[in-house]
C-alpha positions, 0 to 999 in steps of 0.5 A, a space after each residue: 743845799 744838800 743835806 751834807 752841807 745842812 748837817 755841816 751848819 748844824 754841827 758848826 752852830 753846835 761848836 759856836 753854842 759849847 764854845 763861846 769863846 771860839 765864836 767871840 774870838 775867831 766865829 766871824 773869821 770861820 763864818 767869812 772864810 766860809 762865805 769866800 769858799 762856798 756860797 753865802 746866801 746858802 750859809 746865812 739862809 741855813 744858819 738862820 732856818 737852824 736858828 729858828 729852832 735854837 732852844 738857847 735863846 741867849 745863844 741865838 740872840 749872840 749868833 744873830 748878832 755876829 751875823 749880821 755884824 757879818 753880813 753888814 761889814 764884810 766885803 765878802 758879803 758885798 753881793 748879798 747885801 746888794 741882793 737884799 738892799 732891793 728884794 727885787 726877786 722872789 729869791 731875795 725876798 725868801 732870803 729876807 724873810 728867813 732871816 728875818 724870823 731868826 733875826 728877831 732874837 735880837 730887836 736892834 739887829 731886826 731893824 737893821 735888817 730893815 733898814 738894809 732891805 729899804 724896809 723903812 715902814 716896818 722898821 718905824 713900827 719895830 721901834 715903836 714896839 720897842 716901848 713894850 720891851 725891857 730896855 737894858 743897858 746891852 739894849 742900849 749898846 746896840 742901838 748906840 752901835 746901830 746908830 755908828 753903823 748908819 754912819 758907815 759907808 754901807 748905809 750910804 744910800 740911806 743918808 742919801 734917801 734923806 734928801 727924798 723927804 717927801 717919800 721916805 717919811 717912815 726913815 725920818 720918823 724910824 731914825 728919830 725913833 731910834 733918837 728918842 731911845 738913846 740917852 743924850 750920849 755921842 750916839 744921840 749927838 751923832 744921831 742928832 747932828 744928822 737929822 738937823 740935815 735933813 731938808 725942809 721939803 719946801 725947799 727941795 720942789 723943782 723949779 715949776 714948783 711940784 715936788 719930784 716923786 720916785 713913785 714905787 720903789 719896790 712894788 714886788 715887796 708888797 707880796 711880803 706879810 708884814 703883819 705877820 712879820 710882826 706877830 713873829 716878833 712879838 712871839 720871840 721877844 716874848 720868849 726872851 722875856 720869860 726866859 730872862 725872867 727865869 733865868 733872874 729867878 734862879 739867880 735870886 734863889 742862888 743868892 738866897 742859898 748863899 746867904 742861908 
């Protein structure tokens, strides 16, 4: 990435930050077109790197959510998704860690990134931390949308992995964790019905009585320091909580002045 490209990305994000309507109405289209014309990996890598230093945490969370939706749903990002799905190369692992650090601005998108990259144990560890976060209506809405995404074609491989109960216990635990977060809504029913389809591991034994084993799926991903990533997630979310409380305090003071 040359300096001109990086400056362009900085200015684009500044434009989105100052014109939120542009981000809402045309943001996804602009980024998808850029991915067609330029290198999609460089675009996501640079934006994630810039957002890591973004001081407006609310904008950072909104922008990360937008980028994550594009990554998971756009046909233009098919090759990038395949690159992230297996994390076989040092470049793909570096990209995952870069995205992860910025994705921490939005807890639910962080989990969806872990699902995309098949980091199911880490997804489960993140969901365990959700009990310590401030659960809002917006937060539950995003969990609802993630459940809808799990039913989309993009996560076909994830649903098929539910057949391999022995080798994917943390995937099942993570999905049950999402289920426990949700109120009993349509998304709850959808995920509950999906989990009811998970077969009994005893019925999945091979003919000779032994279970088939796929072995270690991605030994190279062990080079990623997941403990450090969890610590980064905690740090970012603590900043978001502090900012939300400050914003709520200022709103309360404004209301008092109006009353007076």
